[in-house]
BALUMMAR-472564 format. One record per atom (N, C-alpha, C): residue number from 0; residue in one letter; x, y, z; atom name; chain. Coordinates in steps of 0.1 Angstrom, whole numbers, padded with zeros to 4 digits. Layout:
<nodes>
  pos  code      x      y      z  site  unit
  NUM     A      X      Y      Z    CA     A
...
</nodes>
This chain:
<nodes>
  pos  code      x      y      z  site  unit
    0     M  -0118   0231  -0149     N     A
    0     M  -0117   0220  -0140    CA     A
    0     M  -0103   0220  -0133     C     A
    1     I  -0104   0218  -0120     N     A
    1     I  -0092   0218  -0111    CA     A
    1     I  -0092   0205  -0105     C     A
    2     I  -0080   0199  -0105     N     A
    2     I  -0078   0186  -0097    CA     A
    2     I  -0068   0190  -0086     C     A
    3     R  -0071   0187  -0074     N     A
    3     R  -0063   0193  -0062    CA     A
    3     R  -0065   0183  -0051     C     A
    4     Q  -0056   0185  -0040     N     A
    4     Q  -0058   0180  -0028    CA     A
    4     Q  -0070   0184  -0021     C     A
    5     A  -0078   0176  -0015     N     A
    5     A  -0089   0181  -0007    CA     A
    5     A  -0087   0189   0005     C     A
    6     K  -0097   0196   0008     N     A
    6     K  -0095   0205   0022    CA     A
    6     K  -0108   0201   0030     C     A
    7     M  -0107   0204   0043     N     A
    7     M  -0118   0201   0052    CA     A
    7     M  -0130   0209   0046     C     A
    8     T  -0129   0219   0041     N     A
    8     T  -0141   0227   0036    CA     A
    8     T  -0147   0220   0024     C     A
    9     D  -0141   0210   0019     N     A
    9     D  -0148   0201   0009    CA     A
    9     D  -0157   0190   0014     C     A
   10     L  -0157   0189   0025     N     A
   10     L  -0165   0178   0032    CA     A
   10     L  -0180   0177   0028     C     A
   11     D  -0186   0186   0027     N     A
   11     D  -0200   0184   0022    CA     A
   11     D  -0201   0182   0008     C     A
   12     G  -0193   0187  -0001     N     A
   12     G  -0192   0183  -0015    CA     A
   12     G  -0189   0169  -0018     C     A
   13     I  -0178   0163  -0010     N     A
   13     I  -0174   0150  -0011    CA     A
   13     I  -0185   0140  -0006     C     A
   14     T  -0192   0144   0004     N     A
   14     T  -0203   0136   0009    CA     A
   14     T  -0214   0135  -0001     C     A
   15     E  -0217   0147  -0007     N     A
   15     E  -0229   0147  -0016    CA     A
   15     E  -0225   0139  -0030     C     A
   16     V  -0212   0139  -0034     N     A
   16     V  -0208   0130  -0045    CA     A
   16     V  -0210   0116  -0043     C     A
   17     E  -0205   0113  -0031     N     A
   17     E  -0206   0099  -0025    CA     A
   17     E  -0221   0094  -0026     C     A
   18     R  -0229   0103  -0020     N     A
   18     R  -0244   0099  -0019    CA     A
   18     R  -0250   0097  -0033     C     A
   19     I  -0247   0105  -0042     N     A
   19     I  -0252   0104  -0055    CA     A
   19     I  -0246   0092  -0062     C     A
   20     C  -0232   0088  -0061     N     A
   20     C  -0226   0078  -0068    CA     A
   20     C  -0227   0065  -0063     C     A
   21     Y  -0229   0063  -0050     N     A
   21     Y  -0229   0048  -0044    CA     A
   21     Y  -0243   0045  -0039     C     A
   22     P  -0246   0033  -0038     N     A
   22     P  -0259   0029  -0032    CA     A
   22     P  -0259   0032  -0018     C     A
   23     P  -0270   0034  -0011     N     A
   23     P  -0271   0037   0003    CA     A
   23     P  -0262   0028   0012     C     A
   24     L  -0263   0015   0010     N     A
   24     L  -0255   0006   0018    CA     A
   24     L  -0240   0007   0017     C     A
   25     E  -0236   0013   0006     N     A
   25     E  -0222   0013   0003    CA     A
   25     E  -0215   0027   0005     C     A
   26     A  -0224   0037   0006     N     A
   26     A  -0220   0051   0006    CA     A
   26     A  -0215   0054   0021     C     A
   27     A  -0204   0060   0022     N     A
   27     A  -0197   0065   0035    CA     A
   27     A  -0205   0077   0039     C     A
   28     P  -0209   0078   0053     N     A
   28     P  -0216   0090   0057    CA     A
   28     P  -0207   0100   0060     C     A
   29     R  -0211   0113   0061     N     A
   29     R  -0204   0125   0064    CA     A
   29     R  -0195   0123   0076     C     A
   30     D  -0197   0118   0087     N     A
   30     D  -0189   0117   0097    CA     A
   30     D  -0177   0108   0095     C     A
   31     S  -0178   0097   0086     N     A
   31     S  -0168   0089   0081    CA     A
   31     S  -0157   0098   0073     C     A
   32     F  -0163   0106   0064     N     A
   32     F  -0154   0113   0055    CA     A
   32     F  -0147   0125   0065     C     A
   33     E  -0153   0130   0075     N     A
   33     E  -0147   0140   0084    CA     A
   33     E  -0136   0133   0091     C     A
   34     K  -0137   0121   0096     N     A
   34     K  -0125   0114   0102    CA     A
   34     K  -0114   0110   0092     C     A
   35     R  -0117   0106   0080     N     A
   35     R  -0108   0103   0071    CA     A
   35     R  -0102   0116   0066     C     A
   36     L  -0107   0126   0063     N     A
   36     L  -0099   0140   0061    CA     A
   36     L  -0091   0143   0072     C     A
   37     E  -0094   0142   0085     N     A
   37     E  -0086   0145   0095    CA     A
   37     E  -0074   0135   0096     C     A
   38     A  -0076   0123   0093     N     A
   38     A  -0065   0113   0094    CA     A
   38     A  -0056   0113   0081     C     A
   39     F  -0062   0115   0070     N     A
   39     F  -0054   0112   0057    CA     A
   39     F  -0058   0121   0046     C     A
   40     M  -0059   0136   0049     N     A
   40     M  -0063   0144   0039    CA     A
   40     M  -0053   0145   0027     C     A
   41     D  -0041   0142   0030     N     A
   41     D  -0031   0141   0018    CA     A
   41     D  -0033   0130   0009     C     A
   42     C  -0043   0121   0012     N     A
   42     C  -0046   0110   0004    CA     A
   42     C  -0060   0112  -0004     C     A
   43     F  -0066   0124  -0003     N     A
   43     F  -0078   0128  -0009    CA     A
   43     F  -0076   0137  -0020     C     A
   44     I  -0080   0134  -0033     N     A
   44     I  -0079   0142  -0044    CA     A
   44     I  -0094   0145  -0049     C     A
   45     V  -0096   0158  -0052     N     A
   45     V  -0109   0162  -0056    CA     A
   45     V  -0108   0168  -0069     C     A
   46     A  -0119   0167  -0078     N     A
   46     A  -0120   0174  -0090    CA     A
   46     A  -0131   0186  -0086     C     A
   47     E  -0127   0198  -0090     N     A
   47     E  -0135   0210  -0087    CA     A
   47     E  -0140   0216  -0100     C     A
   48     D  -0151   0218  -0102     N     A
   48     D  -0157   0227  -0114    CA     A
   48     D  -0165   0239  -0109     C     A
   49     K  -0161   0250  -0113     N     A
   49     K  -0170   0262  -0109    CA     A
   49     K  -0172   0263  -0094     C     A
   50     G  -0162   0258  -0084     N     A
   50     G  -0163   0259  -0072    CA     A
   50     G  -0171   0246  -0065     C     A
   51     E  -0175   0238  -0073     N     A
   51     E  -0183   0225  -0069    CA     A
   51     E  -0175   0213  -0069     C     A
   52     I  -0175   0204  -0059     N     A
   52     I  -0169   0192  -0060    CA     A
   52     I  -0176   0182  -0068     C     A
   53     V  -0170   0177  -0081     N     A
   53     V  -0176   0168  -0090    CA     A
   53     V  -0172   0154  -0090     C     A
   54     G  -0159   0152  -0084     N     A
   54     G  -0154   0140  -0083    CA     A
   54     G  -0143   0138  -0072     C     A
   55     F  -0140   0126  -0070     N     A
   55     F  -0128   0124  -0059    CA     A
   55     F  -0123   0111  -0060     C     A
   56     V  -0112   0109  -0054     N     A
   56     V  -0105   0096  -0051    CA     A
   56     V  -0099   0097  -0038     C     A
   57     Q  -0100   0087  -0031     N     A
   57     Q  -0095   0088  -0016    CA     A
   57     Q  -0093   0073  -0010     C     A
   58     G  -0085   0072  -0001     N     A
   58     G  -0082   0061   0008    CA     A
   58     G  -0070   0062   0016     C     A
   59     C  -0067   0054   0025     N     A
   59     C  -0056   0055   0035    CA     A
   59     C  -0044   0047   0029     C     A
   60     I  -0033   0049   0035     N     A
   60     I  -0021   0042   0034    CA     A
   60     I  -0020   0030   0043     C     A
   61     T  -0016   0018   0037     N     A
   61     T  -0015   0006   0045    CA     A
   61     T  -0003  -0002   0042     C     A
   62     N   0000  -0012   0050     N     A
   62     N   0009  -0022   0045    CA     A
   62     N   0002  -0033   0038     C     A
   63     D  -0010  -0035   0038     N     A
   63     D  -0017  -0045   0034    CA     A
   63     D  -0019  -0045   0019     C     A
   64     R  -0019  -0057   0011     N     A
   64     R  -0021  -0058  -0002    CA     A
   64     R  -0036  -0059  -0005     C     A
   65     V  -0044  -0060   0003     N     A
   65     V  -0059  -0060   0002    CA     A
   65     V  -0066  -0050   0013     C     A
   66     I  -0078  -0046   0010     N     A
   66     I  -0085  -0038   0018    CA     A
   66     I  -0095  -0046   0026     C     A
   67     C  -0095  -0044   0039     N     A
   67     C  -0105  -0051   0048    CA     A
   67     C  -0116  -0040   0052     C     A
   68     D  -0126  -0046   0056     N     A
   68     D  -0139  -0037   0060    CA     A
   68     D  -0135  -0028   0071     C     A
   69     D  -0126  -0032   0080     N     A
   69     D  -0123  -0023   0092    CA     A
   69     D  -0115  -0009   0088     C     A
   70     M  -0109  -0012   0076     N     A
   70     M  -0101   0001   0071    CA     A
   70     M  -0112   0010   0067     C     A
   71     L  -0123   0007   0063     N     A
   71     L  -0134   0016   0059    CA     A
   71     L  -0139   0023   0071     C     A
   72     K  -0140   0016   0082     N     A
   72     K  -0147   0020   0094    CA     A
   72     K  -0138   0027   0102     C     A
   73     Y  -0125   0026   0104     N     A
   73     Y  -0116   0031   0113    CA     A
   73     Y  -0104   0039   0107     C     A
   74     A  -0105   0052   0106     N     A
   74     A  -0096   0059   0100    CA     A
   74     A  -0081   0059   0107     C     A
   75     Y  -0082   0055   0119     N     A
   75     Y  -0069   0054   0126    CA     A
   75     Y  -0059   0042   0120     C     A
   76     L  -0065   0034   0113     N     A
   76     L  -0058   0023   0107    CA     A
   76     L  -0048   0029   0096     C     A
   77     H  -0050   0041   0092     N     A
   77     H  -0041   0048   0082    CA     A
   77     H  -0026   0047   0087     C     A
   78     N  -0017   0042   0081     N     A
   78     N  -0004   0041   0084    CA     A
   78     N   0004   0048   0073     C     A
   79     P   0008   0063   0076     N     A
   79     P   0015   0070   0066    CA     A
   79     P   0028   0065   0061     C     A
   80     D   0034   0055   0068     N     A
   80     D   0046   0048   0065    CA     A
   80     D   0044   0035   0057     C     A
   81     G   0032   0032   0054     N     A
   81     G   0029   0019   0048    CA     A
   81     G   0033   0019   0033     C     A
   82     D   0031   0007   0028     N     A
   82     D   0036   0003   0015    CA     A
   82     D   0026   0006   0003     C     A
   83     Y   0014   0007   0006     N     A
   83     Y   0004   0009  -0004    CA     A
   83     Y  -0007   0019  -0002     C     A
   84     Q  -0010   0026  -0013     N     A
   84     Q  -0022   0036  -0013    CA     A
   84     Q  -0036   0027  -0014     C     A
   85     A  -0043   0027  -0005     N     A
   85     A  -0057   0020  -0007    CA     A
   85     A  -0066   0032  -0013     C     A
   86     I  -0075   0026  -0021     N     A
   86     I  -0086   0035  -0027    CA     A
   86     I  -0099   0031  -0022     C     A
   87     F  -0105   0038  -0013     N     A
   87     F  -0118   0034  -0008    CA     A
   87     F  -0129   0039  -0017     C     A
   88     G  -0127   0051  -0022     N     A
   88     G  -0138   0058  -0030    CA     A
   88     G  -0132   0064  -0042     C     A
   89     F  -0139   0062  -0053     N     A
   89     F  -0135   0068  -0066    CA     A
   89     F  -0148   0071  -0073     C     A
   90     A  -0152   0083  -0073     N     A
   90     A  -0165   0088  -0078    CA     A
   90     A  -0164   0101  -0086     C     A
   91     V  -0173   0100  -0097     N     A
   91     V  -0174   0111  -0106    CA     A
   91     V  -0190   0113  -0108     C     A
   92     L  -0194   0126  -0106     N     A
   92     L  -0210   0128  -0108    CA     A
   92     L  -0212   0123  -0122     C     A
   93     P  -0224   0118  -0123     N     A
   93     P  -0229   0112  -0136    CA     A
   93     P  -0228   0121  -0148     C     A
   94     C  -0231   0134  -0146     N     A
   94     C  -0231   0143  -0158    CA     A
   94     C  -0214   0147  -0163     C     A
   95     Y  -0205   0141  -0154     N     A
   95     Y  -0191   0144  -0159    CA     A
   95     Y  -0185   0130  -0164     C     A
   96     R  -0192   0118  -0163     N     A
   96     R  -0187   0108  -0168    CA     A
   96     R  -0187   0107  -0183     C     A
   97     G  -0176   0100  -0188     N     A
   97     G  -0172   0101  -0202    CA     A
   97     G  -0164   0113  -0206     C     A
   98     S  -0160   0122  -0198     N     A
   98     S  -0153   0133  -0201    CA     A
   98     S  -0138   0132  -0200     C     A
   99     G  -0134   0122  -0193     N     A
   99     G  -0120   0118  -0190    CA     A
   99     G  -0116   0123  -0176     C     A
  100     L  -0126   0128  -0170     N     A
  100     L  -0123   0132  -0155    CA     A
  100     L  -0119   0120  -0147     C     A
  101     A  -0125   0111  -0147     N     A
  101     A  -0122   0099  -0139    CA     A
  101     A  -0108   0094  -0142     C     A
  102     A  -0104   0094  -0155     N     A
  102     A  -0090   0090  -0159    CA     A
  102     A  -0080   0099  -0151     C     A
  103     K  -0083   0113  -0154     N     A
  103     K  -0074   0122  -0148    CA     A
  103     K  -0072   0120  -0132     C     A
  104     L  -0083   0118  -0124     N     A
  104     L  -0082   0114  -0110    CA     A
  104     L  -0075   0102  -0108     C     A
  105     M  -0077   0091  -0115     N     A
  105     M  -0069   0080  -0113    CA     A
  105     M  -0054   0081  -0117     C     A
  106     H  -0051   0088  -0128     N     A
  106     H  -0037   0089  -0130    CA     A
  106     H  -0031   0099  -0120     C     A
  107     E  -0037   0108  -0115     N     A
  107     E  -0032   0117  -0104    CA     A
  107     E  -0029   0109  -0091     C     A
  108     I  -0038   0100  -0086     N     A
  108     I  -0035   0093  -0075    CA     A
  108     I  -0024   0082  -0078     C     A
  109     I  -0024   0076  -0090     N     A
  109     I  -0013   0066  -0093    CA     A
  109     I   0000   0074  -0093     C     A
  110     E   0002   0085  -0099     N     A
  110     E   0014   0093  -0099    CA     A
  110     E   0018   0099  -0085     C     A
  111     L   0010   0103  -0078     N     A
  111     L   0012   0107  -0064    CA     A
  111     L   0018   0095  -0055     C     A
  112     T   0011   0084  -0058     N     A
  112     T   0016   0072  -0050    CA     A
  112     T   0031   0068  -0055     C     A
  113     R   0033   0070  -0067     N     A
  113     R   0046   0066  -0071    CA     A
  113     R   0056   0076  -0067     C     A
  114     K   0053   0090  -0067     N     A
  114     K   0063   0099  -0062    CA     A
  114     K   0066   0097  -0047     C     A
  115     R   0055   0093  -0040     N     A
  115     R   0057   0089  -0025    CA     A
  115     R   0064   0079  -0023     C     A
  116     G   0069   0070  -0033     N     A
  116     G   0077   0058  -0030    CA     A
  116     G   0071   0046  -0026     C     A
  117     K   0057   0046  -0027     N     A
  117     K   0050   0033  -0022    CA     A
  117     K   0051   0023  -0032     C     A
  118     K   0049   0012  -0028     N     A
  118     K   0050  -0001  -0038    CA     A
  118     K   0038  -0002  -0048     C     A
  119     G   0027   0005  -0044     N     A
  119     G   0016   0005  -0054    CA     A
  119     G   0001   0008  -0048     C     A
  120     L  -0009   0005  -0054     N     A
  120     L  -0022   0008  -0050    CA     A
  120     L  -0030  -0004  -0050     C     A
  121     V  -0040  -0004  -0040     N     A
  121     V  -0049  -0013  -0038    CA     A
  121     V  -0063  -0008  -0039     C     A
  122     L  -0073  -0016  -0043     N     A
  122     L  -0088  -0013  -0041    CA     A
  122     L  -0095  -0025  -0043     C     A
  123     T  -0110  -0024  -0041     N     A
  123     T  -0118  -0033  -0044    CA     A
  123     T  -0128  -0028  -0053     C     A
  124     C  -0134  -0037  -0061     N     A
  124     C  -0145  -0032  -0070    CA     A
  124     C  -0153  -0044  -0074     C     A
  125     K  -0164  -0042  -0080     N     A
  125     K  -0174  -0051  -0084    CA     A
  125     K  -0168  -0058  -0097     C     A
  126     E  -0175  -0070  -0100     N     A
  126     E  -0170  -0079  -0111    CA     A
  126     E  -0170  -0071  -0124     C     A
  127     H  -0182  -0062  -0127     N     A
  127     H  -0183  -0056  -0139    CA     A
  127     H  -0171  -0044  -0142     C     A
  128     L  -0166  -0041  -0132     N     A
  128     L  -0154  -0030  -0133    CA     A
  128     L  -0140  -0037  -0133     C     A
  129     L  -0139  -0049  -0133     N     A
  129     L  -0125  -0055  -0135    CA     A
  129     L  -0118  -0050  -0146     C     A
  130     D  -0124  -0051  -0159     N     A
  130     D  -0117  -0047  -0169    CA     A
  130     D  -0113  -0031  -0170     C     A
  131     Y  -0123  -0023  -0165     N     A
  131     Y  -0121  -0010  -0163    CA     A
  131     Y  -0109  -0006  -0155     C     A
  132     Y  -0107  -0012  -0144     N     A
  132     Y  -0095  -0010  -0136    CA     A
  132     Y  -0082  -0016  -0143     C     A
  133     G  -0084  -0026  -0151     N     A
  133     G  -0074  -0034  -0156    CA     A
  133     G  -0067  -0024  -0167     C     A
  134     R  -0074  -0014  -0172     N     A
  134     R  -0069  -0005  -0181    CA     A
  134     R  -0059   0005  -0176     C     A
  135     Y  -0059   0007  -0163     N     A
  135     Y  -0050   0015  -0155    CA     A
  135     Y  -0038   0007  -0149     C     A
  136     G  -0038  -0006  -0152     N     A
  136     G  -0027  -0015  -0147    CA     A
  136     G  -0031  -0022  -0136     C     A
  137     Y  -0042  -0023  -0131     N     A
  137     Y  -0046  -0031  -0119    CA     A
  137     Y  -0047  -0045  -0123     C     A
  138     K  -0044  -0054  -0115     N     A
  138     K  -0046  -0069  -0116    CA     A
  138     K  -0056  -0073  -0105     C     A
  139     S  -0063  -0084  -0109     N     A
  139     S  -0072  -0088  -0100    CA     A
  139     S  -0065  -0099  -0091     C     A
  140     L  -0069  -0100  -0079     N     A
  140     L  -0063  -0109  -0069    CA     A
  140     L  -0075  -0119  -0066     C     A
  141     G  -0086  -0118  -0072     N     A
  141     G  -0097  -0126  -0069    CA     A
  141     G  -0108  -0120  -0060     C     A
  142     V  -0117  -0128  -0057     N     A
  142     V  -0128  -0124  -0047    CA     A
  142     V  -0123  -0120  -0034     C     A
  143     S  -0127  -0107  -0031     N     A
  143     S  -0122  -0100  -0017    CA     A
  143     S  -0130  -0107  -0005     C     A
  144     G  -0124  -0106   0006     N     A
  144     G  -0129  -0109   0019    CA     A
  144     G  -0139  -0100   0024     C     A
  145     S  -0140  -0088   0017     N     A
  145     S  -0150  -0078   0021    CA     A
  145     S  -0163  -0081   0018     C     A
  146     N  -0172  -0078   0026     N     A
  146     N  -0188  -0079   0022    CA     A
  146     N  -0194  -0065   0026     C     A
  147     H  -0186  -0055   0024     N     A
  147     H  -0191  -0040   0025    CA     A
  147     H  -0205  -0039   0018     C     A
  148     G  -0214  -0034   0024     N     A
  148     G  -0228  -0032   0017    CA     A
  148     G  -0234  -0044   0013     C     A
  149     G  -0230  -0056   0016     N     A
  149     G  -0235  -0069   0012    CA     A
  149     G  -0232  -0072  -0003     C     A
  150     A  -0222  -0065  -0008     N     A
  150     A  -0218  -0067  -0022    CA     A
  150     A  -0207  -0078  -0023     C     A
  151     V  -0204  -0083  -0034     N     A
  151     V  -0192  -0092  -0037    CA     A
  151     V  -0182  -0083  -0045     C     A
  152     W  -0172  -0082  -0038     N     A
  152     W  -0160  -0073  -0042    CA     A
  152     W  -0148  -0082  -0048     C     A
  153     Y  -0141  -0076  -0055     N     A
  153     Y  -0128  -0082  -0060    CA     A
  153     Y  -0116  -0073  -0056     C     A
  154     D  -0105  -0080  -0051     N     A
  154     D  -0094  -0073  -0047    CA     A
  154     D  -0086  -0070  -0060     C     A
  155     M  -0079  -0057  -0062     N     A
  155     M  -0071  -0055  -0073    CA     A
  155     M  -0059  -0048  -0067     C     A
  156     I  -0048  -0049  -0076     N     A
  156     I  -0037  -0043  -0071    CA     A
  156     I  -0027  -0037  -0083     C     A
  157     I  -0021  -0027  -0081     N     A
  157     I  -0010  -0023  -0091    CA     A
  157     I   0002  -0022  -0083     C     A
  158     E   0013  -0029  -0087     N     A
  158     E   0025  -0029  -0080    CA     A
  158     E   0036  -0022  -0090     C     A
  159     F   0043  -0012  -0084     N     A
  159     F   0054  -0006  -0093    CA     A
  159     F   0067  -0014  -0093     C     A
</nodes>
């Protein structure tokens, strides 16, 4: 298992993991990932096993303490000098769940963010995942203004 920064050649693998792991209304399409990779490839971390992408974590850098739906749509909103690493997607193929891979990916993005001198990380999640992200140190800021995919989301933050 290799944890590394994504490359453009990972585009199809990332898209496939997203398709498998997220409901259709929430999954980002291939063209969205292509734009994100072009804009903030250094904020994409993938897990590779035997040459296949089996998980990833990704999102832009922002000055905002919460994620808005426009950030998911418009890669140009990435601000490399911003204060927070946003996490738009965090996915591990079902057959790798329970292996500790998700924890490795999350710890990797947290440490990368810390090394880059950012103030912290932000993400949105569904209510049933609040405790899961809390294990990594995220605190809930309450119900999010996001209505991505028609779901109810919660804003979460880690501040260093």
